[in-house]
C-alpha positions in Angstrom: 0.0 0.0 0.0 1.5 3.3 -1.0 1.9 6.2 1.4 -0.7 8.2 -0.6 -3.2 5.4 -0.2 -2.5 5.2 3.5 -3.0 9.0 3.9 -6.4 9.0 2.2 -7.6 6.0 4.2 -6.8 7.4 7.7 -10.0 7.9 9.7 -10.5 11.2 11.5 -12.4 10.8 14.8 -15.0 13.5 15.1 -17.4 14.6 17.9 -20.4 16.6 16.7 -21.1 19.7 18.7 -23.1 23.0 18.7 -21.3 26.2 19.8 -23.2 28.7 21.8 -22.2 32.4 21.6 -23.3 34.9 24.3 -24.0 38.6 23.9 -23.8 40.6 27.2 -25.1 44.2 27.2 -22.7 46.7 28.5 -23.1 50.2 29.9 -20.0 51.9 28.6 -19.2 54.8 26.3 -16.9 52.6 24.2 -19.1 49.5 23.6 -22.7 48.5 23.8 -22.2 44.8 24.0 -19.7 42.0 24.6 -19.6 38.8 22.7 -17.9 35.6 23.6 -18.3 31.8 23.4 -20.6 30.6 26.2 -20.5 26.8 25.9 -20.5 23.6 23.9 -23.5 21.4 23.5 -23.3 17.7 22.5 -24.9 17.2 19.1 -24.5 13.4 18.6 -22.2 10.6 19.2 -18.5 10.6 18.1 -17.7 8.7 14.8 -14.9 8.4 12.4 -15.1 10.7 9.3 -18.5 12.1 10.5 -20.0 14.6 8.2 -21.7 17.5 9.9 -24.1 19.9 8.3 -24.1 23.6 9.1 -27.5 25.2 9.9 -28.4 28.9 10.4 -27.8 30.2 13.9 -30.7 30.1 16.3 -31.4 32.6 19.1 -32.8 30.6 22.0 -32.6 33.3 24.7 -32.9 37.0 24.5 -33.5 39.1 27.6 -32.0 42.1 29.4 -29.3 39.9 31.0 -28.0 38.1 27.9 -28.6 36.8 24.4 -27.6 33.2 23.4 -27.2 32.0 19.9 -26.7 28.3 18.9 -24.4 27.6 15.9 -24.9 24.0 14.7 -22.7 22.0 12.3 -19.4 21.8 14.1 -17.3 18.8 15.0 -14.2 18.4 17.3 -11.6 16.5 15.4 -8.7 14.4 16.6 -5.4 14.4 14.7 -2.4 12.3 15.6 0.0 15.2 15.3 -1.8 17.1 18.1 -1.3 14.4 20.7 0.7 16.5 23.1 -1.8 19.4 22.9 -4.6 16.9 23.8 -2.5 15.4 26.6 -1.8 18.9 28.1 -5.5 19.7 28.1 -6.8 16.4 29.5 -4.4 16.6 32.5 -5.6 20.0 33.6 -8.0 20.4 36.5 -10.5 22.2 34.2 -10.1 21.0 30.6 -11.3 23.4 27.9 -12.7 23.5 24.5 -11.2 26.4 22.5 -13.5 28.3 20.1 -12.0 30.4 17.4 -14.5 33.1 16.3 -14.8 36.2 14.3 -16.9 39.4 14.2 -18.7 40.6 11.1 -21.2 43.4 11.6 -22.9 42.7 8.3 -24.2 39.4 9.8 -27.0 38.5 12.2 -25.7 37.9 14.8 -22.5 39.9 14.2 -20.3 37.1 15.4 -19.7 33.6 14.2 -17.5 30.6 15.3 -15.0 29.3 12.8 -14.0 26.1 14.6 -13.5 24.5 17.9 -10.6 22.4 19.1 -9.5 20.5 22.2 -5.7 21.0 21.5 -3.7 23.6 23.4 -1.3 23.8 20.5 -3.9 24.3 17.8 -5.5 27.1 19.9 -2.2 28.7 20.5 -1.3 28.7 16.8 -4.6 30.4 16.0 -3.9 33.1 18.6 -0.4 33.5 17.2 -2.0 34.1 13.9 -4.1 37.0 15.3 -7.4 35.1 15.6 -9.7 35.4 18.6 -9.8 32.2 20.6 -11.7 31.8 23.9 -12.0 28.7 26.1 -15.2 27.2 27.4 -15.6 24.3 29.9 -15.3 20.9 28.3 -18.4 18.7 28.7 -17.7 15.4 30.5 -18.7 13.4 27.4 -16.0 15.1 25.4 -13.5 14.7 28.2 -14.1 10.9 28.4 -13.7 10.6 24.6 -10.5 12.6 24.5 -9.0 10.9 27.6 -9.6 7.5 26.0 -7.9 8.7 22.8 -4.9 10.1 24.7 -4.5 7.0 26.8 -4.5 4.8 23.7 -2.4 6.9 21.4 0.0 9.3 23.2 3.0 8.7 25.4 4.6 11.8 26.9 8.2 12.5 25.8 10.7 11.5 28.5 12.8 14.5 29.3 16.5 13.5 29.6 19.5 15.3 30.8 20.3 18.3 28.7 23.6 18.6 27.0 25.6 21.8 27.1 25.7 23.7 23.9 27.5 26.9 23.0 31.1 28.0 23.4 31.7 26.1 26.6 30.2 22.8 25.6 33.6 21.0 25.5 35.0 22.7 28.6 35.7 20.5 31.6 33.1 20.8 34.4 33.9 23.1 37.3 32.8 23.4 40.9 30.5 20.7 42.3 30.2 18.9 39.0 34.0 18.6 38.5 35.5 15.1 38.8 37.4 14.5 42.0 41.1 13.9 41.9 42.6 11.0 43.7 45.4 12.0 46.0 
């Protein structure tokens, strides 16, 4: 089997979710409202190569305290290359789902999520690229799914002793690390 055939037959585990965005009214001379991701809702069971279908956003709460919009048609994906990012997230006291979102005042609502991830590294790369990424608490069902994947597919790198590099790499050790002379 060729490498190209292997690459096209790899299954991508996906967990279907809805992303909920929250609008909070503000009393300020600079802004009338604040938008941010509010939560993740489970939209089905995880499957390999699952196709999700986007739907128009639905406002399901609108009062003086907040407005909530549900965006359907998203899936959390697991990629082998992100193992360390998943591991770092799973071992935290409060694991997160990271939502990348954008603002566009020509739309209703004026914000929309682009994707969600459970990898620290993928979220960090998006932020490094200037995108807006906010965390929301990870539902227990997603944590169980991700934890099982990490346990089966990721082994943390063992940190070894670091070698000296630089201009003094070949110099003999001094002080407490110097070899003792026999008298």
